[in-house]
N, CA, C and O of each residue as an XYZ file, in Angstrom:
284
protein
N      -2.812     18.561      9.766
C      -1.606     17.783      9.548
C      -1.970     16.303      9.535
O      -2.808     15.860     10.321
N      -1.362     15.562      8.671
C      -1.650     14.139      8.551
C      -0.945     13.362      9.657
O       0.133     13.732     10.122
N      -1.585     12.285     10.055
C      -1.004     11.424     11.081
C       0.132     10.595     10.484
O       0.113     10.287      9.293
N       1.108     10.236     11.293
C       2.231      9.455     10.759
C       1.826      8.058     10.299
O       2.535      7.450      9.497
N       0.704      7.538     10.788
C       0.294      6.207     10.356
C      -0.115      6.188      8.889
O      -0.142      5.122      8.273
N      -0.430      7.333      8.325
C      -0.810      7.404      6.912
C       0.383      7.135      5.993
O       0.204      6.905      4.797
N       1.582      7.163      6.539
C       2.774      6.846      5.737
C       2.785      5.384      5.302
O       3.472      5.035      4.342
N       2.028      4.516      6.000
C       1.932      3.118      5.590
C       1.403      3.015      4.172
O       1.767      2.091      3.446
N       0.552      3.942      3.764
C      -0.015      3.897      2.420
C       1.025      4.235      1.356
O       0.848      3.881      0.190
N       2.095      4.905      1.733
C       3.128      5.282      0.770
C       4.065      4.126      0.434
O       4.713      4.146     -0.613
N       4.148      3.129      1.294
C       5.082      2.012      1.077
C       4.750      1.241     -0.202
O       5.642      1.049     -1.029
N       3.496      0.784     -0.404
C       3.221      0.065     -1.653
C       3.335      0.947     -2.894
O       3.713      0.467     -3.963
N       3.015      2.211     -2.760
C       3.136      3.118     -3.905
C       4.597      3.218     -4.328
O       4.910      3.151     -5.517
N       5.478      3.376     -3.369
C       6.911      3.438     -3.683
C       7.416      2.121     -4.257
O       8.280      2.116     -5.133
N       6.883      1.008     -3.770
C       7.287     -0.294     -4.307
C       6.866     -0.445     -5.757
O       7.641     -0.931     -6.582
N       5.641     -0.031     -6.077
C       5.178     -0.106     -7.461
C       5.978      0.826     -8.368
O       6.344      0.444     -9.480
N       6.250      2.036     -7.904
C       6.974      2.997     -8.737
C       8.443      2.618     -8.929
O       9.056      2.997     -9.926
N       9.004      1.878     -7.983
C      10.410      1.494     -8.095
C      10.611      0.203     -8.892
O      11.750     -0.197     -9.129
N       9.543     -0.442     -9.303
C       9.637     -1.733     -9.997
C      10.582     -1.713    -11.203
O      11.420     -2.608    -11.308
N      10.493     -0.743    -12.113
C      11.391     -0.804    -13.283
C      12.857     -0.549    -12.960
O      13.728     -0.842    -13.779
N      13.144     -0.006    -11.773
C      14.513      0.361    -11.433
C      15.216     -0.669    -10.555
O      16.409     -0.536    -10.283
N      14.495     -1.690    -10.112
C      15.097     -2.704     -9.254
C      15.598     -3.870    -10.106
O      14.797     -4.553    -10.743
N      16.902     -4.104    -10.124
C      17.433     -5.148    -11.008
C      17.010     -6.563    -10.614
O      16.939     -7.439    -11.476
N      16.730     -6.806     -9.339
C      16.304     -8.150     -8.945
C      14.847     -8.417     -9.295
O      14.394     -9.559     -9.229
N      14.111     -7.377     -9.666
C      12.718     -7.542    -10.087
C      12.605     -7.464    -11.603
O      11.949     -8.297    -12.228
N      13.238     -6.476    -12.181
C      13.121     -6.224    -13.613
C      14.217     -6.976    -14.359
O      15.217     -6.390    -14.773
N      14.021     -8.252    -14.520
C      14.990     -9.075    -15.227
C      14.346    -10.380    -15.645
O      13.174    -10.622    -15.358
N      15.106    -11.215    -16.321
C      14.546    -12.486    -16.801
C      14.562    -13.561    -15.715
O      15.145    -14.630    -15.897
N      13.924    -13.270    -14.595
C      13.913    -14.193    -13.469
C      12.518    -14.779    -13.296
O      11.520    -14.170    -13.681
N      12.468    -15.955    -12.717
C      11.196    -16.564    -12.344
C      11.135    -16.674    -10.827
O      12.063    -17.168    -10.186
N      10.035    -16.210    -10.272
C       9.758    -16.381     -8.852
C       8.487    -17.199     -8.755
O       7.461    -16.822     -9.321
N       8.540    -18.284     -8.063
C       7.374    -19.159     -7.897
C       6.798    -19.598     -9.233
O       5.601    -19.865     -9.340
N       7.642    -19.673    -10.246
C       7.223    -20.132    -11.559
C       6.587    -19.076    -12.444
O       6.122    -19.394    -13.539
N       6.555    -17.830    -11.997
C       6.006    -16.743    -12.815
C       7.062    -15.646    -12.922
O       7.967    -15.583    -12.089
N       6.963    -14.789    -13.922
C       7.963    -13.717    -14.055
C       8.046    -12.871    -12.782
O       7.040    -12.629    -12.115
N       9.250    -12.432    -12.464
C       9.488    -11.715    -11.213
C       8.676    -10.428    -11.114
O       8.226    -10.072    -10.026
N       8.481     -9.726    -12.222
C       7.700     -8.486    -12.183
C       6.250     -8.770    -11.800
O       5.654     -8.032    -11.016
N       5.687     -9.842    -12.355
C       4.311    -10.198    -12.033
C       4.196    -10.610    -10.568
O       3.256    -10.207     -9.883
N       5.135    -11.402    -10.088
C       5.114    -11.819     -8.689
C       5.268    -10.611     -7.761
O       4.577    -10.516     -6.746
N       6.165     -9.696     -8.103
C       6.381     -8.473     -7.326
C       5.092     -7.659     -7.249
O       4.729     -7.175     -6.177
N       4.413     -7.508     -8.353
C       3.164     -6.735     -8.367
C       2.058     -7.450     -7.587
O       1.244     -6.797     -6.934
N       2.021     -8.766     -7.648
C       1.028     -9.506     -6.862
C       1.290     -9.348     -5.369
O       0.357     -9.175     -4.585
N       2.549     -9.407     -4.981
C       2.897     -9.233     -3.567
C       2.506     -7.844     -3.085
O       1.949     -7.697     -1.997
N       2.797     -6.820     -3.893
C       2.496     -5.464     -3.457
C       1.024     -5.096     -3.614
O       0.559     -4.132     -3.005
N       0.295     -5.847     -4.417
C      -1.150     -5.666     -4.435
C      -1.729     -6.124     -3.098
O      -2.590     -5.454     -2.528
N      -1.261     -7.250     -2.608
C      -1.673     -7.696     -1.273
C      -1.141     -6.736     -0.205
O      -1.820     -6.468      0.787
N       0.071     -6.221     -0.410
C       0.644     -5.251      0.524
C      -0.143     -3.959      0.585
O      -0.218     -3.323      1.637
N      -0.731     -3.567     -0.533
C      -1.576     -2.379     -0.546
C      -2.793     -2.586      0.336
O      -3.192     -1.689      1.078
N      -3.376     -3.761      0.254
C      -4.529     -4.075      1.093
C      -4.157     -4.024      2.572
O      -4.904     -3.484      3.388
N      -3.018     -4.580      2.906
C      -2.559     -4.565      4.296
C      -2.276     -3.137      4.757
O      -2.647     -2.761      5.869
N      -1.626     -2.344      3.918
C      -1.298     -0.966      4.279
C      -2.561     -0.141      4.489
O      -2.639      0.633      5.443
N      -3.541     -0.294      3.621
C      -4.783      0.456      3.780
C      -5.568     -0.014      4.997
O      -6.247      0.788      5.638
N      -5.485     -1.300      5.324
C      -6.122     -1.794      6.551
C      -5.457     -1.193      7.784
O      -6.140     -0.852      8.750
N      -4.121     -1.058      7.761
C      -3.415     -0.426      8.875
C      -3.795      1.040      9.018
O      -4.003      1.526     10.130
N      -3.885      1.733      7.908
C      -4.287      3.144      7.954
C      -5.690      3.273      8.528
O      -5.949      4.139      9.363
N      -6.596      2.407      8.078
C      -7.964      2.461      8.577
C      -8.035      2.098     10.052
O      -8.814      2.684     10.803
N      -7.226      1.134     10.464
C      -7.252      0.678     11.860
C      -6.759      1.758     12.807
O      -7.331      1.955     13.879
N      -5.713      2.452     12.425
C      -5.104      3.431     13.315
C      -5.548      4.860     13.060
O      -5.043      5.781     13.703
N      -6.470      5.068     12.149
C      -6.980      6.410     11.885
C      -7.824      6.865     13.072
O      -8.528      6.063     13.686
N      -7.749      8.142     13.388
C      -8.589      8.627     14.482
C     -10.066      8.513     14.111
O     -10.447      8.665     12.950
N     -10.868      8.247     15.108
C     -12.306      8.098     14.874
C     -12.912      9.437     14.468
O     -12.487     10.496     14.929
N     -13.905      9.365     13.604
C     -14.591     10.586     13.173
C     -15.425     11.125     14.329
O     -16.004     10.358     15.099
N     -15.480     12.440     14.443
C     -16.288     13.056     15.488
C     -17.760     12.917     15.165
O     -18.165     12.936     14.003
N     -18.554     12.777     16.218
C     -20.001     12.698     16.008
C     -20.571     14.044     15.563
O     -21.647     14.094     14.967
N     -19.861     15.128     15.845
C     -20.339     16.462     15.467
C     -20.337     16.662     13.964
O     -21.069     17.516     13.464
N     -19.550     15.913     13.239
C     -19.436     16.087     11.800
C     -20.301     15.091     11.028
O     -20.050     14.843      9.849
N     -21.305     14.524     11.672
C     -22.127     13.514     11.012
C     -23.135     14.114     10.040
O     -23.764     13.380      9.279
N     -23.296     15.410     10.051
C     -24.222     16.056      9.132
C     -25.615     16.239      9.701
O     -26.479     16.822      9.046
N     -25.845     15.753     10.901
C     -27.139     15.923     11.524
C     -27.180     17.239     12.280
O     -26.196     17.640     12.901
N     -28.332     17.912     12.225
C     -28.431     19.181     12.992
C     -28.411     18.912     14.494
O     -28.891     17.880     14.964
N     -27.850     19.853     15.226
C     -27.718     19.693     16.682
C     -28.934     20.201     17.383
O     -29.006     20.150     18.610
């Protein structure tokens, strides 16, 4: 069973997949001087890095028994 901390990785995926359906993102808007869709994707690209760092940080440590070395 997967740990609940792995759900952090689903947040940026859902943000990217919901981009065309969000009216405040998918429109003729400028955020920080660039199109809102581009800014949204840049934010969630950084968010993906943060989410994967959280997953890696809170993942259980690998057992030494599974290192592939004979006992």
